[in-house]
N, C-alpha and C positions, 0 to 999 in steps of 0.2 A: 441622553437624560431619561430620569424614572418620571414620567409623569404622574403629578397629583390625580387622581381619579375619585369620585365620591361612591358613597355606598352603590348608585346603582350602577355604577360600574364593576364593580365587582360583584354584582350577584345578579346582574343583567337575564341570565341563562330562563331564572325564573320568572322574569317582571310579567305582570299583568296590568291590564290597563284601568284603574282604579277610580278616575273622577266619573261621575253620576250625574254631573251636569255641565251644560256651555261654558265659556270661562264668561258670560255674562250670570251665568244663577239658573240659567233654565235648566228644569230637570229631564233628565233623558234617560229612554229604556236602554234595555242589551240589545235588545232586536224590535222591530217594524214587523205588523204583518197588515193585511188588508182588513184587520178590524180597526184599528189605529185611524183608518181613514172612511170607516162607513156610513157618515154623516155629511162628509164631504159633498158637497153637490157640483159637481166639473161646472155645468154652465154658470151656475150664480156664480159660486167659490174661487174659482181660478180661471176658465176661458180661455179660448187659443190665444196663441201671440197676435198682436194687433189689434183684440178685441175685450170690450169691459169686459172684468176691473183691470186689466193688464197685468196681472200677475204674471203670466208668464213672458212678456215685453210688449214695449209698446209699438214693434214693428211685425208685422205679421213674418218678412222672411228674415228679422235681424240682420247677423252680420253680411246675408249673404246680398244682400242689399246693398250697405257698406259699413266695412268694418270701423270699430272704434277710434277715436280721433287719440292718437299719442301725442301726450302733451305733455312733457318732463319740464316740471317746475324750475325756474330758473332765477339765481340772481346773485351774480357775485360781489365784488367789493367796490366798482366804480359801474357807471352805465355803461362805459365805453367796453368793460370788458364781457358784460353782459351783453354787450351785442355779439362780441365776438364768439359767445359761447353759444347764442341761440343761432348764430349762422351757420357755428359746426353742427349741430343737431342737426338744422334743416339739410345738411349737405350730406346727413350719414342718414334718414328719413323721418325724422321729426316731421311731421306733418299739420301741428298744432302747436299754437304758444301758448305758454301759465309763466307771469313776470310776477318774482314775489319782493318785496321788499324788502331790507330793514328794519331792525326794530325802533330807531328812533321817528323812522316814516310813519310804521304802523300807528304809532300813539300822535302821532301828526305834531312832532316837534322836528326844527332844523339839524342837520349835524353838526351845526355849530353851538348849539345846546348846550348851557352846562353839565347839563344829565345826561347826555347825549353821548358823553367822551368814554371811548374804547368801546363800545357799542354800534359805531358807524362804518357798515360794509360786510359785519361779521354773518348775518344769517338770513342777507335777501343785499340788494341795492337800493344805494339811497338815492330818493327823489325828490329835490328841493324844488326842481327848476324847470319848464315847459323845456327848455336844452337838454335836460336830463332824459325826457320821455322820447325827444328824436334822438337823442344819440342812443336807445337801448333799442329804436327800431331803425335806425339808418341801414339804410340796404335794402328794407324789407316792403313791401307794396302791402297798402294794409286792404288791400280788396283782394289779396290773393291768401290770405291767410287766416286761419280764425286765432283770434289773440282773449285768451283769461286775463283780465288785470287784478292779479290777487297783488294788488297794490293799492293799499288803502289811504293815497291820498288825496285831499279834494281839487290839486292839481292835474291828477293822472289824464281823468276821461277829457278834461277840458282841453287839454295840451294834445291826445289824440285827435281830436276833431280838428284841431288846428292842425295836425300834421296832415289830415285828412285832405283838408281845403289845399294845403302847398301841393298834394300830389294829385290834386285835383281829383278826387274821389268823394263821389255821392255819398252821402251818410246811410241812403239807403242800403250802400252796398255794402256797408260793414259789418264784418261778421266779430263781434266780442259779444265778451259776458262779463258779469259779475261788474260792471262799472259803476253800480251804486250801491250803496248798504242801504238795506232797510232799516230804521231807526232803531226797531227792538233788539236787533241783533246789538246794538252798544249799550244794552241798559244800563250796565253796569257801570260804564263807564260814563254815562248821562249821570247816574247816581254818583258816582264821584266826583264830577264836577259840581254836581247841586252843591255836595260836603263842601268841596273847596272853598267855591264861592261866599258860602255862609260863614267858612271860619275869615276867610279875608276879608270880611266885612263885619267881622265881631259878632256875628248874629247865629243864637244858637240854634241846632236842627231843629229843635221843635217847635222855631217863630217860621220854620218856612216848610211847616206841615207836618206832619208825625217826624219822628225822632231820626227816621232813617231818608229823612227829606223826601218825599214821595210828593209832596203837592208841589216842591218845585220839579222834579222829574219828571211827573203829570205832564205842567205846562211846557219843558223842552220837550217830550217826546210830541204833542201835538203841533209846536212851528217845523221839527222837523220832520212826522210823517207828513206835513202837506210840502215841504219842500221833497220829497220822497215821490209824493202823488205827482207834483207839478212837473218832476224830472219823467219821471214815469210814461206819464200823457204824450210828453212829448217824442219821448220815444216810439210809442207804440205808432205814432205818428208819422213819424221822421226815419224812423230806425228799422226797417220790416226783419232783417237779417238778426238783428240783436236779439240777447235774452240777458237783459239787463240787470236786472235783480236778481242776486245771487244768495242765497241761505246758507251758511256754512256749516252744519253738521260736523265738519272733519274736528272742528277747533273742540268741539263738548265732547267728543270721545279721547281726544287728549288726553282728557282731565282725568281720567279711569273709569268714568259710569262706562253701563253697557248700551247693546247692539239697542234695545228698544228703546232706551232714552233719547241716544242719539236721534233718532228719526222722531220720537214724539215731540223732545222739546225745539227742535226747528221745524217741526211744521206747525208747533203751536204759537211760533214768532211769527209764521207768514199767515195763517188763519186771524191773528189780532192786526197785520196789517190789511187783511181781506176786505176783516170786518170795518177800519177805518176810509177805506178805500170806497168800498161798497155804498156807505153811508154819505158820503161825497158826490154821492150817483155816477161812479164810474163802473162801466161793464164789467161783470167778472169776467166774462169771454175775450177783455182785449187784456187785461191784466194776468190770469196767470198765465197764458202762452207765452209770458214775456219773461217767469220764472223760472229759475236752474236752483238746482241743489250740489254741493260738495258733501261728500261722502268719504267716510275713512274703509279703509278693508282691512281690518286685524288679520289673528292669524289661524283663528276657530274655522275651519274651511265652511263647512253647514251651517254655523251660523249665520256667516256673512252672507254667503248665498239667500238664504232665508231672509235676513235684512233688506235687500234689497228687492225680493219678488213681494216682500210686505210692503214696502214703503209705496211701491204701486200702485196696489192695494188699496193702501189706506189714503193715498194720496185722491184715486180714483173715486170712491168712495163719498168723501169728505166733502170734493168739488162737486158732485152731482148731489147728495141727500142734503147737506147744509148750507151751500152755496147757489146751487139750481143753474149750476155750468151743464153748458149741452154741447158745446163744441168739443168733439174730440182730441183736437191740439190742448185745451184745458186742459183735459182730463188723464193727459198722458203725460208724467212724471219725467222730467230732462235731467239727468244727476252725472256730474263729473267724478271719480273718485279717485283722491290718494291711496294709495298702498300707507299703512300706516309709520308715523315716524316712530311713538311711543314705543314700537315693539322693536326697534331698530337699535342695539346695544353698542357701546363702549367694548366691552371685552371680546374676543376674536370676531373682528368686526367682517371680516370677511364672509363669516356665515351666514352674514344679515341680507346676503345675495338669495341663500334660499329661503329668507323670511317671505323677501320682498317679491318673491316669487310666484309663492303661494298665498298672498294677499291681490298680488295680480290675478291668478287663479278664480279664485274667488268674484274676484271686481267681474272677469270674462264670463263667468257662470251666470252672475249673477244679471247679466245683461247692462252694463254702463257703455254709455254713449260719448264717454270719452275718461284716458285714462293717464295717468303720472304714476310712475316705479321708482320709488324712494331710492337714494345713491345708500350704497351699502356702507358709505362713512358720516351720511346725515347726520348721526348720534358725536359728529366729532367737528366738525368743517365745512365748512359750502364744499359739494363734492367737487372731486379733484373731475378732469375730463374723463378717465376711465373707468372711474364710479359713473359718472351721467352715460357714456356710452354702453357699460354695462346693463344699466337700469331700462334702456330702448331697444337693446339688442334682445333683452326678456322681455318685452311687449311685442316683438319682435318675431321670435320663436312660437307664443301663443298665438300668434295670430297667421303665421304660414306653416306651423309643421306640427301642433297638438293634437289637429283638427277640430279645437274646441270652438271654434268657430263657424265651424258648419252646418251644426243644428240649433234652432231655437230653445231654449228654457232645455236643455238634452238632459236635466236633471228631474226635469216636472215627470211627474206622474212616481217617483218613489216615494215609498211609505212614509219613509222619515222624512223627508224633506216636505213633503204635503203636512204630516202631522206636524210639524215643529212649526211651519206655516200659520198654520192656524193656530198655536199656542203665541207666538208672535204677533199675531196681530191682533190677538183679545188683547195682549199686554200693552203694545204701543196704543190703542183705541183707547184704554183703561186711563194710560197718562195724561193724555192729549182732555180728556173728560175731567179727570182731576184737577187741572191747569184752567183747563174751560170754567170750573166752578170755583175757582180763585178769583176769576175778574180778569183771565189773559195774563200771557206771558210777563208782562212788565210787573203785575203784581205778584206773581209768583217768585221774579227776584227781588222785590223790593223787601215780601213778607221774610226773607231767608230759605225761603225753600228749594231754592236750585243751589246756591251754596253747604245746603248740608244736605243732600241727596249728593253732591260731589264729594264733598268730605268723607261721606258714608262709603263710597263705593271707593275710595282710595285708599282708605285705612283697611278695608275688606282684601284688596287687591295685596298692598303691602304684608300684609298678613300672611295669606294665604304664601307668595313668594318665601318669607322669614319660615314658614312651617312647612317649604317643601311640597304644599300639596299644590303647589302652582311651579313646575317645572321649567327653568329659563336657560336652555343650553347656553354654558358657557358662563350664566351669571351664578346659579345656587348649584348648579350637578354639572358637570365635565369639563370642569375648569384647567386652565393652563396657568402656569406661573406669568406675571404680569409681563416680565424680560422678554417676552415670546410675542411679544404685540408692538413690541418699538419698531418693528420693520414694514408697518404697514405704511404706505404711502401716504396715505391723510394725515397721518401722527405728524409726519414734516409737512405735511400742507395746509398753513396759514396766508391768513389776510396779509397783503403786502403794504404794509403801513404806508412805507413811502409815495406808492401812489395814491392811497386816502387820504394822505397830508396834501400833496399836489391837487387832488379835488377840491378839499376843503379850502383851501389860499383861494382856487378859481372861484369856489363860490363868496368866499367873504370879499375877494374881487368884482364882482359884480354885484354886491351887494351897495359897493362904496362906488363904483361906476355906473351903478344905472340911473336914471331920470328918478329923483325922489320925487317932484312933482308930479310925475306919471302914476308911481306907484304910489305916494299916497290919493288920490284922485279916486285911483281903481278900487283900493280897498275902503275909502270912504263910502264909493258909490256904493259895493257889496254891503257892508255895515249896514245900511241904509234899505236894500232891498232885501236884506233876513230880518231887520224891525220889522219892516213894513208885510211882511210875507207876500212880497212878489213873484210871481210866478213863472217869472225867466232869472231865476238865481244862476241857470250856464251859462246863461249872456257874458253874466257881468264876471262870473270862474274865470272866463277865456278872458279877457278885457284884464283881470287881474292875471293872466298867463303872459298874454303880451308886453304888459308894462314887467314884467320879470319880478311879479312877488311871489314870496317864496311859499311851501308847505305851510311852514309853523305861522305864518304872517297870514294867508289866507284861512289857515283853519282857527286863527284867534280871531281874527272878526267876526267870522261865522257864531265861535261862542258867544262874542260879548254880543253880537246882534239875536242871539237866542236869550241873554240874560245870566252870561255864566263870566268867568273869569278870562282872560285872555291867554295864558300859558295854565296847561293845567299842572305845570309844577309848581304853579307859584314863585318861577324865578324872577322871569324878564316882565318886563310892561312894554304897550303897544309903542311900537317905535315913533307912531306917526303924531301922538299925544299931541 
């Protein structure tokens, strides 16, 4: 068969690198020399690994001390299948867990919600009850693994604690991250909920504050921030090995914005949370060590490496100079990296293996503490076992064969790397300062600034792809006929809807046969606790889990408790009214 080749394929002998900026738009020169770093003072601006400002890494020996955690994100169409995949990956050398839920769970509705139809189990595991969390972790000792719960159901963490009780494990021995989401992360959701509540009550948005509902958002924000602070204080006191609060810049990067925005926006969210927490008397050196971040690793190798160096530097400087943090653990930025899902293409999906490997290389050279490599079929379906294994093997090759783990920050001192680090440092700090000038991240969201920047970035990306100023192999150049892709296993690997159907039947049966009296009492107690601002919300959530209350029910009464509608979609009524 004669393959179709683009213009570049026909004239590739005389090709040259034409782009003069990074993928995020930072101008770069053809060559860098000592003249580009003459103003960079090593001790003040770079420093040794393990020393302020931690540009070169938070530990002096980096991976010689301990390799990064290999933490493949996992979420199959049912809890049982997810458990099977987790145990398989552990048997193949995975040394940490990362669980992701499906879309209905992410927006905190149950699998049998009318709007969940067709989405259950498609992009992660459904989590509706405590039994689902226990099934996911079946046969896995909680004190022998590090778990990242990218499963934003209000019952996930309470169920995890109840499982620890069942296994006889003290909370102080649990290594968990991402179990509570700072409310600033959900600002757009809070805003939508405020508008929805106003709509359902027949109130114009202007009557709940400004036209965008910002007054209602502010009230909701304050209540949710208090809950966040209460839970964080509990974990500071009882869960020494946890990093409970995770700020997710990966999600931001998936919208199309650049590397500087990814870091700056998420830091601005964290700093807004820190402002609120310190005002209520919480010591910054108690909070900061319990915070971690999730970042993306895109395909522009040097830009991504520099981004991670800059993130450590900006974090340390702001924590020290703005918040007065003094403890070394407060100044040391801890982060997990996902190789970017947005760079994985449906066309010729097998070559995504290469894209993911370059992203993983950038993460390791940039000094990540934890890593997940996207499956090559991520753009098509939940990764097959083959794709998940290849992603894990990619990490193992990096760790054991390439030599990149031998030296801390091996690219430190490169004229290009250090010059680009200085430039991105300036860009990130400028964006943070701009958001601070608006009044913080919540104000930036409600003003429309964030939406406008996302739209501008995405339009720029799309135009570059269409104009072929940004070449994506297999998409706008070096393409092949569609029929040649159909033999890739991922195209035939779909959700087993029979299993999902049986899972949903079990959920409906549980709702029918559980004690309605216990469920009503637990939910009403939780609602009153949220309304009153009770500092022990977590205890009430645990009681809801024991009463077989579901994700949608717990999230719904918590929304009622802060003045929003029970159902974010405006379809269901509170079942125990």
